[in-house]
PDB file with SEQRES, HELIX, SHEET and CRYST1 records, atoms N, CA, C and O in Angstrom:
SEQRES   1 A   79  MET SER GLU ALA ASP ASN ARG ASP THR ILE GLU SER TYR          
SEQRES   2 A   79  LYS PHE HIS HIS ILE GLU SER SER LYS CYS ALA GLN CYS          
SEQRES   3 A   79  LYS ASP PHE SER CYS GLU GLU ALA CYS PHE ARG GLY ILE          
SEQRES   4 A   79  TYR THR VAL ILE ASN LYS ASP SER ILE PRO LYS CYS ILE          
SEQRES   5 A   79  VAL VAL GLU ASP ARG GLU ASP ARG CYS VAL LYS CYS HIS          
SEQRES   6 A   79  ILE CYS THR THR ALA CYS LYS LEU LYS VAL LEU ILE ILE          
SEQRES   7 A   79  ASP                                                          
HELIX    1 AA1 ARG A    7  THR A    9  5                                   3    
HELIX    2 AA2 SER A   20  CYS A   23  1                                   4    
HELIX    3 AA3 SER A   30  ALA A   34  1                                   5    
HELIX    4 AA4 GLU A   58  ARG A   60  5                                   3    
HELIX    5 AA5 ILE A   66  ALA A   70  1                                   5    
SHEET    1 AA1 3 ILE A  10  SER A  12  0                                        
SHEET    2 AA1 3 HIS A  16  GLU A  19 -1                                        
SHEET    3 AA1 3 LEU A  76  ILE A  78 -1                                        
SHEET    1 AA2 2 TYR A  40  ILE A  43  0                                        
SHEET    2 AA2 2 LYS A  50  VAL A  53 -1                                        
CRYST1    1.000    1.000    1.000  90.00  90.00  90.00 P 1           1          
ATOM      1  N   MET A   1      86.443  61.508 136.241  1.00  0.00           N  
ATOM      2  CA  MET A   1      87.439  62.148 137.071  1.00  0.00           C  
ATOM      3  C   MET A   1      86.922  62.438 138.469  1.00  0.00           C  
ATOM      4  O   MET A   1      87.648  63.046 139.255  1.00  0.00           O  
ATOM      5  N   SER A   2      85.763  62.055 138.805  1.00  0.00           N  
ATOM      6  CA  SER A   2      85.193  62.375 140.103  1.00  0.00           C  
ATOM      7  C   SER A   2      85.940  61.712 141.252  1.00  0.00           C  
ATOM      8  O   SER A   2      85.767  62.110 142.404  1.00  0.00           O  
ATOM      9  N   GLU A   3      86.771  60.704 140.963  1.00  0.00           N  
ATOM     10  CA  GLU A   3      87.511  60.002 141.995  1.00  0.00           C  
ATOM     11  C   GLU A   3      88.674  60.831 142.541  1.00  0.00           C  
ATOM     12  O   GLU A   3      89.177  60.541 143.627  1.00  0.00           O  
ATOM     13  N   ALA A   4      89.090  61.816 141.835  1.00  0.00           N  
ATOM     14  CA  ALA A   4      90.272  62.589 142.221  1.00  0.00           C  
ATOM     15  C   ALA A   4      89.977  63.497 143.413  1.00  0.00           C  
ATOM     16  O   ALA A   4      88.902  64.090 143.507  1.00  0.00           O  
ATOM     17  N   ASP A   5      90.949  63.596 144.319  1.00  0.00           N  
ATOM     18  CA  ASP A   5      90.795  64.415 145.510  1.00  0.00           C  
ATOM     19  C   ASP A   5      90.972  65.897 145.217  1.00  0.00           C  
ATOM     20  O   ASP A   5      90.186  66.716 145.693  1.00  0.00           O  
ATOM     21  N   ASN A   6      91.981  66.253 144.448  1.00  0.00           N  
ATOM     22  CA  ASN A   6      92.301  67.652 144.213  1.00  0.00           C  
ATOM     23  C   ASN A   6      92.458  67.885 142.710  1.00  0.00           C  
ATOM     24  O   ASN A   6      93.478  67.516 142.128  1.00  0.00           O  
ATOM     25  N   ARG A   7      91.478  68.478 142.100  1.00  0.00           N  
ATOM     26  CA  ARG A   7      91.467  68.662 140.652  1.00  0.00           C  
ATOM     27  C   ARG A   7      92.549  69.620 140.161  1.00  0.00           C  
ATOM     28  O   ARG A   7      92.875  69.613 138.974  1.00  0.00           O  
ATOM     29  N   ASP A   8      93.113  70.442 141.043  1.00  0.00           N  
ATOM     30  CA  ASP A   8      94.154  71.385 140.644  1.00  0.00           C  
ATOM     31  C   ASP A   8      95.440  70.688 140.229  1.00  0.00           C  
ATOM     32  O   ASP A   8      96.221  71.246 139.458  1.00  0.00           O  
ATOM     33  N   THR A   9      95.671  69.496 140.719  1.00  0.00           N  
ATOM     34  CA  THR A   9      96.916  68.794 140.425  1.00  0.00           C  
ATOM     35  C   THR A   9      96.742  67.700 139.376  1.00  0.00           C  
ATOM     36  O   THR A   9      97.625  66.859 139.208  1.00  0.00           O  
ATOM     37  N   ILE A  10      95.621  67.704 138.673  1.00  0.00           N  
ATOM     38  CA  ILE A  10      95.363  66.687 137.665  1.00  0.00           C  
ATOM     39  C   ILE A  10      95.796  67.190 136.299  1.00  0.00           C  
ATOM     40  O   ILE A  10      95.399  68.264 135.849  1.00  0.00           O  
ATOM     41  N   GLU A  11      96.623  66.379 135.656  1.00  0.00           N  
ATOM     42  CA  GLU A  11      97.031  66.677 134.283  1.00  0.00           C  
ATOM     43  C   GLU A  11      96.180  65.809 133.371  1.00  0.00           C  
ATOM     44  O   GLU A  11      96.182  64.584 133.489  1.00  0.00           O  
ATOM     45  N   SER A  12      95.463  66.437 132.474  1.00  0.00           N  
ATOM     46  CA  SER A  12      94.565  65.705 131.586  1.00  0.00           C  
ATOM     47  C   SER A  12      95.131  65.626 130.179  1.00  0.00           C  
ATOM     48  O   SER A  12      95.644  66.594 129.618  1.00  0.00           O  
ATOM     49  N   TYR A  13      95.010  64.434 129.647  1.00  0.00           N  
ATOM     50  CA  TYR A  13      95.357  64.180 128.260  1.00  0.00           C  
ATOM     51  C   TYR A  13      94.047  63.879 127.546  1.00  0.00           C  
ATOM     52  O   TYR A  13      92.995  64.314 128.015  1.00  0.00           O  
ATOM     53  N   LYS A  14      94.066  63.166 126.451  1.00  0.00           N  
ATOM     54  CA  LYS A  14      92.843  62.884 125.713  1.00  0.00           C  
ATOM     55  C   LYS A  14      91.821  62.139 126.590  1.00  0.00           C  
ATOM     56  O   LYS A  14      90.686  62.591 126.739  1.00  0.00           O  
ATOM     57  N   PHE A  15      92.218  61.022 127.158  1.00  0.00           N  
ATOM     58  CA  PHE A  15      91.336  60.291 128.062  1.00  0.00           C  
ATOM     59  C   PHE A  15      92.068  59.718 129.269  1.00  0.00           C  
ATOM     60  O   PHE A  15      91.501  58.929 130.024  1.00  0.00           O  
ATOM     61  N   HIS A  16      93.308  60.108 129.450  1.00  0.00           N  
ATOM     62  CA  HIS A  16      94.063  59.765 130.653  1.00  0.00           C  
ATOM     63  C   HIS A  16      94.148  61.000 131.534  1.00  0.00           C  
ATOM     64  O   HIS A  16      94.312  62.117 131.043  1.00  0.00           O  
ATOM     65  N   HIS A  17      94.037  60.791 132.818  1.00  0.00           N  
ATOM     66  CA  HIS A  17      94.148  61.875 133.787  1.00  0.00           C  
ATOM     67  C   HIS A  17      95.083  61.400 134.888  1.00  0.00           C  
ATOM     68  O   HIS A  17      94.918  60.304 135.423  1.00  0.00           O  
ATOM     69  N   ILE A  18      96.064  62.229 135.225  1.00  0.00           N  
ATOM     70  CA  ILE A  18      97.088  61.857 136.189  1.00  0.00           C  
ATOM     71  C   ILE A  18      97.111  62.878 137.306  1.00  0.00           C  
ATOM     72  O   ILE A  18      97.317  64.069 137.071  1.00  0.00           O  
ATOM     73  N   GLU A  19      96.897  62.408 138.522  1.00  0.00           N  
ATOM     74  CA  GLU A  19      96.952  63.293 139.687  1.00  0.00           C  
ATOM     75  C   GLU A  19      98.409  63.401 140.124  1.00  0.00           C  
ATOM     76  O   GLU A  19      98.885  62.638 140.965  1.00  0.00           O  
ATOM     77  N   SER A  20      99.094  64.358 139.539  1.00  0.00           N  
ATOM     78  CA  SER A  20     100.548  64.463 139.647  1.00  0.00           C  
ATOM     79  C   SER A  20     101.056  64.736 141.060  1.00  0.00           C  
ATOM     80  O   SER A  20     102.202  64.400 141.361  1.00  0.00           O  
ATOM     81  N   SER A  21     100.260  65.322 141.926  1.00  0.00           N  
ATOM     82  CA  SER A  21     100.728  65.582 143.293  1.00  0.00           C  
ATOM     83  C   SER A  21     100.998  64.279 144.042  1.00  0.00           C  
ATOM     84  O   SER A  21     101.869  64.235 144.911  1.00  0.00           O  
ATOM     85  N   LYS A  22     100.266  63.231 143.716  1.00  0.00           N  
ATOM     86  CA  LYS A  22     100.485  61.929 144.358  1.00  0.00           C  
ATOM     87  C   LYS A  22     101.727  61.231 143.812  1.00  0.00           C  
ATOM     88  O   LYS A  22     102.328  60.414 144.510  1.00  0.00           O  
ATOM     89  N   CYS A  23     102.115  61.535 142.597  1.00  0.00           N  
ATOM     90  CA  CYS A  23     103.289  60.907 141.976  1.00  0.00           C  
ATOM     91  C   CYS A  23     104.563  61.161 142.779  1.00  0.00           C  
ATOM     92  O   CYS A  23     105.478  60.337 142.776  1.00  0.00           O  
ATOM     93  N   ALA A  24     104.619  62.279 143.450  1.00  0.00           N  
ATOM     94  CA  ALA A  24     105.823  62.650 144.198  1.00  0.00           C  
ATOM     95  C   ALA A  24     106.164  61.638 145.281  1.00  0.00           C  
ATOM     96  O   ALA A  24     107.316  61.566 145.710  1.00  0.00           O  
ATOM     97  N   GLN A  25     105.197  60.861 145.728  1.00  0.00           N  
ATOM     98  CA  GLN A  25     105.409  59.865 146.775  1.00  0.00           C  
ATOM     99  C   GLN A  25     105.801  58.498 146.222  1.00  0.00           C  
ATOM    100  O   GLN A  25     106.136  57.597 146.991  1.00  0.00           O  
ATOM    101  N   CYS A  26     105.764  58.332 144.911  1.00  0.00           N  
ATOM    102  CA  CYS A  26     105.982  57.035 144.270  1.00  0.00           C  
ATOM    103  C   CYS A  26     107.426  56.564 144.392  1.00  0.00           C  
ATOM    104  O   CYS A  26     108.369  57.344 144.262  1.00  0.00           O  
ATOM    105  N   LYS A  27     107.572  55.275 144.644  1.00  0.00           N  
ATOM    106  CA  LYS A  27     108.896  54.662 144.740  1.00  0.00           C  
ATOM    107  C   LYS A  27     109.084  53.504 143.748  1.00  0.00           C  
ATOM    108  O   LYS A  27     110.216  53.137 143.432  1.00  0.00           O  
ATOM    109  N   ASP A  28     107.988  52.935 143.262  1.00  0.00           N  
ATOM    110  CA  ASP A  28     108.130  51.733 142.432  1.00  0.00           C  
ATOM    111  C   ASP A  28     107.795  51.907 140.946  1.00  0.00           C  
ATOM    112  O   ASP A  28     108.064  51.004 140.154  1.00  0.00           O  
ATOM    113  N   PHE A  29     107.221  53.034 140.554  1.00  0.00           N  
ATOM    114  CA  PHE A  29     106.957  53.354 139.150  1.00  0.00           C  
ATOM    115  C   PHE A  29     106.183  52.242 138.432  1.00  0.00           C  
ATOM    116  O   PHE A  29     106.500  51.874 137.301  1.00  0.00           O  
ATOM    117  N   SER A  30     105.177  51.725 139.106  1.00  0.00           N  
ATOM    118  CA  SER A  30     104.414  50.591 138.595  1.00  0.00           C  
ATOM    119  C   SER A  30     103.625  50.912 137.325  1.00  0.00           C  
ATOM    120  O   SER A  30     103.379  50.014 136.521  1.00  0.00           O  
ATOM    121  N   CYS A  31     103.224  52.164 137.126  1.00  0.00           N  
ATOM    122  CA  CYS A  31     102.476  52.512 135.913  1.00  0.00           C  
ATOM    123  C   CYS A  31     103.329  52.263 134.673  1.00  0.00           C  
ATOM    124  O   CYS A  31     102.855  51.735 133.667  1.00  0.00           O  
ATOM    125  N   GLU A  32     104.571  52.649 134.770  1.00  0.00           N  
ATOM    126  CA  GLU A  32     105.514  52.496 133.653  1.00  0.00           C  
ATOM    127  C   GLU A  32     105.769  51.017 133.368  1.00  0.00           C  
ATOM    128  O   GLU A  32     105.848  50.601 132.212  1.00  0.00           O  
ATOM    129  N   GLU A  33     105.894  50.244 134.420  1.00  0.00           N  
ATOM    130  CA  GLU A  33     106.178  48.812 134.286  1.00  0.00           C  
ATOM    131  C   GLU A  33     104.957  48.027 133.812  1.00  0.00           C  
ATOM    132  O   GLU A  33     105.089  47.091 133.024  1.00  0.00           O  
ATOM    133  N   ALA A  34     103.769  48.405 134.292  1.00  0.00           N  
ATOM    134  CA  ALA A  34     102.552  47.636 134.012  1.00  0.00           C  
ATOM    135  C   ALA A  34     102.035  47.810 132.589  1.00  0.00           C  
ATOM    136  O   ALA A  34     101.450  46.879 132.037  1.00  0.00           O  
ATOM    137  N   CYS A  35     102.231  48.953 131.993  1.00  0.00           N  
ATOM    138  CA  CYS A  35     101.648  49.236 130.675  1.00  0.00           C  
ATOM    139  C   CYS A  35     102.459  48.555 129.569  1.00  0.00           C  
ATOM    140  O   CYS A  35     103.599  48.927 129.293  1.00  0.00           O  
ATOM    141  N   PHE A  36     101.851  47.565 128.957  1.00  0.00           N  
ATOM    142  CA  PHE A  36     102.535  46.831 127.892  1.00  0.00           C  
ATOM    143  C   PHE A  36     102.549  47.590 126.570  1.00  0.00           C  
ATOM    144  O   PHE A  36     103.197  47.156 125.618  1.00  0.00           O  
ATOM    145  N   ARG A  37     101.845  48.716 126.500  1.00  0.00           N  
ATOM    146  CA  ARG A  37     101.819  49.542 125.303  1.00  0.00           C  
ATOM    147  C   ARG A  37     102.768  50.737 125.383  1.00  0.00           C  
ATOM    148  O   ARG A  37     102.904  51.494 124.422  1.00  0.00           O  
ATOM    149  N   GLY A  38     103.423  50.900 126.533  1.00  0.00           N  
ATOM    150  CA  GLY A  38     104.378  51.996 126.682  1.00  0.00           C  
ATOM    151  C   GLY A  38     103.748  53.367 126.717  1.00  0.00           C  
ATOM    152  O   GLY A  38     104.335  54.338 126.241  1.00  0.00           O  
ATOM    153  N   ILE A  39     102.555  53.453 127.278  1.00  0.00           N  
ATOM    154  CA  ILE A  39     101.818  54.717 127.311  1.00  0.00           C  
ATOM    155  C   ILE A  39     102.453  55.709 128.289  1.00  0.00           C  
ATOM    156  O   ILE A  39     102.482  56.912 128.027  1.00  0.00           O  
ATOM    157  N   TYR A  40     102.956  55.207 129.407  1.00  0.00           N  
ATOM    158  CA  TYR A  40     103.464  56.081 130.467  1.00  0.00           C  
ATOM    159  C   TYR A  40     104.975  56.035 130.591  1.00  0.00           C  
ATOM    160  O   TYR A  40     105.621  55.034 130.285  1.00  0.00           O  
ATOM    161  N   THR A  41     105.509  57.143 131.047  1.00  0.00           N  
ATOM    162  CA  THR A  41     106.896  57.181 131.468  1.00  0.00           C  
ATOM    163  C   THR A  41     106.947  58.045 132.724  1.00  0.00           C  
ATOM    164  O   THR A  41     106.133  58.950 132.908  1.00  0.00           O  
ATOM    165  N   VAL A  42     107.905  57.752 133.569  1.00  0.00           N  
ATOM    166  CA  VAL A  42     108.062  58.521 134.800  1.00  0.00           C  
ATOM    167  C   VAL A  42     109.326  59.359 134.659  1.00  0.00           C  
ATOM    168  O   VAL A  42     110.413  58.836 134.414  1.00  0.00           O  
ATOM    169  N   ILE A  43     109.164  60.660 134.816  1.00  0.00           N  
ATOM    170  CA  ILE A  43     110.303  61.570 134.745  1.00  0.00           C  
ATOM    171  C   ILE A  43     110.724  61.942 136.158  1.00  0.00           C  
ATOM    172  O   ILE A  43     109.944  61.796 137.099  1.00  0.00           O  
ATOM    173  N   ASN A  44     111.930  62.413 136.308  1.00  0.00           N  
ATOM    174  CA  ASN A  44     112.487  62.862 137.600  1.00  0.00           C  
ATOM    175  C   ASN A  44     112.456  61.772 138.666  1.00  0.00           C  
ATOM    176  O   ASN A  44     112.116  62.041 139.819  1.00  0.00           O  
ATOM    177  N   LYS A  45     112.807  60.552 138.291  1.00  0.00           N  
ATOM    178  CA  LYS A  45     112.773  59.436 139.242  1.00  0.00           C  
ATOM    179  C   LYS A  45     113.687  59.656 140.444  1.00  0.00           C  
ATOM    180  O   LYS A  45     113.396  59.160 141.532  1.00  0.00           O  
ATOM    181  N   ASP A  46     114.775  60.381 140.273  1.00  0.00           N  
ATOM    182  CA  ASP A  46     115.738  60.592 141.356  1.00  0.00           C  
ATOM    183  C   ASP A  46     115.354  61.718 142.298  1.00  0.00           C  
ATOM    184  O   ASP A  46     115.908  61.816 143.393  1.00  0.00           O  
ATOM    185  N   SER A  47     114.422  62.567 141.901  1.00  0.00           N  
ATOM    186  CA  SER A  47     114.039  63.691 142.759  1.00  0.00           C  
ATOM    187  C   SER A  47     112.548  63.629 143.076  1.00  0.00           C  
ATOM    188  O   SER A  47     112.147  62.950 144.021  1.00  0.00           O  
ATOM    189  N   ILE A  48     111.733  64.321 142.309  1.00  0.00           N  
ATOM    190  CA  ILE A  48     110.284  64.316 142.513  1.00  0.00           C  
ATOM    191  C   ILE A  48     109.656  63.637 141.298  1.00  0.00           C  
ATOM    192  O   ILE A  48     109.461  64.276 140.264  1.00  0.00           O  
ATOM    193  N   PRO A  49     109.338  62.345 141.415  1.00  0.00           N  
ATOM    194  CA  PRO A  49     108.805  61.600 140.271  1.00  0.00           C  
ATOM    195  C   PRO A  49     107.480  62.164 139.774  1.00  0.00           C  
ATOM    196  O   PRO A  49     106.686  62.718 140.535  1.00  0.00           O  
ATOM    197  N   LYS A  50     107.271  62.004 138.473  1.00  0.00           N  
ATOM    198  CA  LYS A  50     106.031  62.463 137.863  1.00  0.00           C  
ATOM    199  C   LYS A  50     105.723  61.568 136.667  1.00  0.00           C  
ATOM    200  O   LYS A  50     106.548  61.411 135.767  1.00  0.00           O  
ATOM    201  N   CYS A  51     104.543  60.992 136.668  1.00  0.00           N  
ATOM    202  CA  CYS A  51     104.096  60.144 135.570  1.00  0.00           C  
ATOM    203  C   CYS A  51     103.511  61.027 134.477  1.00  0.00           C  
ATOM    204  O   CYS A  51     102.736  61.943 134.753  1.00  0.00           O  
ATOM    205  N   ILE A  52     103.887  60.744 133.238  1.00  0.00           N  
ATOM    206  CA  ILE A  52     103.324  61.471 132.100  1.00  0.00           C  
ATOM    207  C   ILE A  52     102.952  60.468 131.009  1.00  0.00           C  
ATOM    208  O   ILE A  52     103.464  59.349 130.975  1.00  0.00           O  
ATOM    209  N   VAL A  53     102.059  60.886 130.126  1.00  0.00           N  
ATOM    210  CA  VAL A  53     101.706  60.081 128.965  1.00  0.00           C  
ATOM    211  C   VAL A  53     102.703  60.417 127.869  1.00  0.00           C  
ATOM    212  O   VAL A  53     102.945  61.588 127.573  1.00  0.00           O  
ATOM    213  N   VAL A  54     103.277  59.385 127.271  1.00  0.00           N  
ATOM    214  CA  VAL A  54     104.251  59.576 126.199  1.00  0.00           C  
ATOM    215  C   VAL A  54     103.532  60.161 124.981  1.00  0.00           C  
ATOM    216  O   VAL A  54     102.494  59.659 124.551  1.00  0.00           O  
ATOM    217  N   GLU A  55     104.105  61.219 124.445  1.00  0.00           N  
ATOM    218  CA  GLU A  55     103.516  61.906 123.291  1.00  0.00           C  
ATOM    219  C   GLU A  55     103.279  60.925 122.148  1.00  0.00           C  
ATOM    220  O   GLU A  55     104.143  60.104 121.842  1.00  0.00           O  
ATOM    221  N   ASP A  56     102.133  61.009 121.530  1.00  0.00           N  
ATOM    222  CA  ASP A  56     101.735  60.186 120.381  1.00  0.00           C  
ATOM    223  C   ASP A  56     101.491  58.714 120.710  1.00  0.00           C  
ATOM    224  O   ASP A  56     101.380  57.901 119.791  1.00  0.00           O  
ATOM    225  N   ARG A  57     101.403  58.341 121.998  1.00  0.00           N  
ATOM    226  CA  ARG A  57     101.136  56.949 122.334  1.00  0.00           C  
ATOM    227  C   ARG A  57      99.762  56.732 122.961  1.00  0.00           C  
ATOM    228  O   ARG A  57      99.310  55.594 123.093  1.00  0.00           O  
ATOM    229  N   GLU A  58      99.105  57.809 123.341  1.00  0.00           N  
ATOM    230  CA  GLU A  58      97.833  57.657 124.051  1.00  0.00           C  
ATOM    231  C   GLU A  58      96.807  56.886 123.223  1.00  0.00           C  
ATOM    232  O   GLU A  58      96.028  56.112 123.779  1.00  0.00           O  
ATOM    233  N   ASP A  59      96.794  57.081 121.922  1.00  0.00           N  
ATOM    234  CA  ASP A  59      95.830  56.385 121.069  1.00  0.00           C  
ATOM    235  C   ASP A  59      96.073  54.876 120.995  1.00  0.00           C  
ATOM    236  O   ASP A  59      95.212  54.137 120.516  1.00  0.00           O  
ATOM    237  N   ARG A  60      97.216  54.420 121.456  1.00  0.00           N  
ATOM    238  CA  ARG A  60      97.514  52.980 121.478  1.00  0.00           C  
ATOM    239  C   ARG A  60      96.877  52.274 122.673  1.00  0.00           C  
ATOM    240  O   ARG A  60      96.852  51.045 122.726  1.00  0.00           O  
ATOM    241  N   CYS A  61      96.370  53.036 123.618  1.00  0.00           N  
ATOM    242  CA  CYS A  61      95.781  52.479 124.832  1.00  0.00           C  
ATOM    243  C   CYS A  61      94.525  51.679 124.497  1.00  0.00           C  
ATOM    244  O   CYS A  61      93.673  52.141 123.738  1.00  0.00           O  
ATOM    245  N   VAL A  62      94.414  50.484 125.062  1.00  0.00           N  
ATOM    246  CA  VAL A  62      93.234  49.646 124.867  1.00  0.00           C  
ATOM    247  C   VAL A  62      92.328  49.679 126.099  1.00  0.00           C  
ATOM    248  O   VAL A  62      91.379  48.902 126.199  1.00  0.00           O  
ATOM    249  N   LYS A  63      92.625  50.578 127.031  1.00  0.00           N  
ATOM    250  CA  LYS A  63      91.839  50.783 128.255  1.00  0.00           C  
ATOM    251  C   LYS A  63      91.663  49.486 129.055  1.00  0.00           C  
ATOM    252  O   LYS A  63      90.569  49.170 129.522  1.00  0.00           O  
ATOM    253  N   CYS A  64      92.752  48.756 129.199  1.00  0.00           N  
ATOM    254  CA  CYS A  64      92.719  47.498 129.948  1.00  0.00           C  
ATOM    255  C   CYS A  64      92.734  47.725 131.457  1.00  0.00           C  
ATOM    256  O   CYS A  64      92.386  46.827 132.224  1.00  0.00           O  
ATOM    257  N   HIS A  65      93.130  48.904 131.880  1.00  0.00           N  
ATOM    258  CA  HIS A  65      93.174  49.320 133.287  1.00  0.00           C  
ATOM    259  C   HIS A  65      94.206  48.558 134.127  1.00  0.00           C  
ATOM    260  O   HIS A  65      94.129  48.580 135.355  1.00  0.00           O  
ATOM    261  N   ILE A  66      95.151  47.897 133.496  1.00  0.00           N  
ATOM    262  CA  ILE A  66      96.228  47.253 134.250  1.00  0.00           C  
ATOM    263  C   ILE A  66      97.029  48.320 134.990  1.00  0.00           C  
ATOM    264  O   ILE A  66      97.451  48.106 136.126  1.00  0.00           O  
ATOM    265  N   CYS A  67      97.236  49.454 134.354  1.00  0.00           N  
ATOM    266  CA  CYS A  67      98.000  50.542 134.979  1.00  0.00           C  
ATOM    267  C   CYS A  67      97.283  51.108 136.202  1.00  0.00           C  
ATOM    268  O   CYS A  67      97.922  51.403 137.212  1.00  0.00           O  
ATOM    269  N   THR A  68      95.961  51.261 136.119  1.00  0.00           N  
ATOM    270  CA  THR A  68      95.231  51.853 137.239  1.00  0.00           C  
ATOM    271  C   THR A  68      95.212  50.933 138.445  1.00  0.00           C  
ATOM    272  O   THR A  68      95.197  51.404 139.582  1.00  0.00           O  
ATOM    273  N   THR A  69      95.212  49.631 138.215  1.00  0.00           N  
ATOM    274  CA  THR A  69      95.235  48.700 139.335  1.00  0.00           C  
ATOM    275  C   THR A  69      96.656  48.497 139.863  1.00  0.00           C  
ATOM    276  O   THR A  69      96.839  48.192 141.042  1.00  0.00           O  
ATOM    277  N   ALA A  70      97.656  48.664 139.004  1.00  0.00           N  
ATOM    278  CA  ALA A  70      99.048  48.502 139.443  1.00  0.00           C  
ATOM    279  C   ALA A  70      99.509  49.673 140.299  1.00  0.00           C  
ATOM    280  O   ALA A  70     100.362  49.503 141.169  1.00  0.00           O  
ATOM    281  N   CYS A  71      98.962  50.847 140.065  1.00  0.00           N  
ATOM    282  CA  CYS A  71      99.369  52.039 140.812  1.00  0.00           C  
ATOM    283  C   CYS A  71      98.729  52.034 142.194  1.00  0.00           C  
ATOM    284  O   CYS A  71      97.518  52.211 142.332  1.00  0.00           O  
ATOM    285  N   LYS A  72      99.551  51.829 143.210  1.00  0.00           N  
ATOM    286  CA  LYS A  72      99.068  51.758 144.594  1.00  0.00           C  
ATOM    287  C   LYS A  72      98.566  53.103 145.110  1.00  0.00           C  
ATOM    288  O   LYS A  72      97.765  53.152 146.043  1.00  0.00           O  
ATOM    289  N   LEU A  73      99.032  54.190 144.507  1.00  0.00           N  
ATOM    290  CA  LEU A  73      98.653  55.532 144.951  1.00  0.00           C  
ATOM    291  C   LEU A  73      97.379  56.046 144.276  1.00  0.00           C  
ATOM    292  O   LEU A  73      96.918  57.145 144.586  1.00  0.00           O  
ATOM    293  N   LYS A  74      96.811  55.267 143.361  1.00  0.00           N  
ATOM    294  CA  LYS A  74      95.582  55.646 142.650  1.00  0.00           C  
ATOM    295  C   LYS A  74      95.732  56.978 141.922  1.00  0.00           C  
ATOM    296  O   LYS A  74      94.864  57.847 142.003  1.00  0.00           O  
ATOM    297  N   VAL A  75      96.832  57.120 141.222  1.00  0.00           N  
ATOM    298  CA  VAL A  75      97.172  58.351 140.501  1.00  0.00           C  
ATOM    299  C   VAL A  75      96.466  58.445 139.153  1.00  0.00           C  
ATOM    300  O   VAL A  75      96.131  59.539 138.697  1.00  0.00           O  
ATOM    301  N   LEU A  76      96.241  57.303 138.521  1.00  0.00           N  
ATOM    302  CA  LEU A  76      95.730  57.272 137.144  1.00  0.00           C  
ATOM    303  C   LEU A  76      94.224  57.086 137.077  1.00  0.00           C  
ATOM    304  O   LEU A  76      93.641  56.282 137.805  1.00  0.00           O  
ATOM    305  N   ILE A  77      93.614  57.851 136.184  1.00  0.00           N  
ATOM    306  CA  ILE A  77      92.194  57.730 135.901  1.00  0.00           C  
ATOM    307  C   ILE A  77      92.063  57.673 134.374  1.00  0.00           C  
ATOM    308  O   ILE A  77      92.654  58.485 133.662  1.00  0.00           O  
ATOM    309  N   ILE A  78      91.291  56.718 133.888  1.00  0.00           N  
ATOM    310  CA  ILE A  78      91.066  56.582 132.444  1.00  0.00           C  
ATOM    311  C   ILE A  78      89.574  56.703 132.194  1.00  0.00           C  
ATOM    312  O   ILE A  78      88.775  56.013 132.828  1.00  0.00           O  
ATOM    313  N   ASP A  79      89.192  57.588 131.262  1.00  0.00           N  
ATOM    314  CA  ASP A  79      87.771  57.743 130.887  1.00  0.00           C  
ATOM    315  C   ASP A  79      87.329  56.563 130.060  1.00  0.00           C  
ATOM    316  O   ASP A  79      86.172  56.499 129.645  1.00  0.00           O  
TER     317      ASP A  79                                                      
END                                                                             
């Protein structure tokens, strides 16, 4: 998690970390589209978007990092 600028805005799951303050600037929701396992969903797309890990799906992650490279805002960090 050392890559994150502001640790106060990071939401941590088991091994996914999302810097939610950066999500508010997102327009293309690439994390949701890139993940073939359906790990992420973006809520509040019409107002202030926020990426979250779908409950009970985190263990399906194979840590391929497609999501981290697809996100132009560098919001996602995977341990």
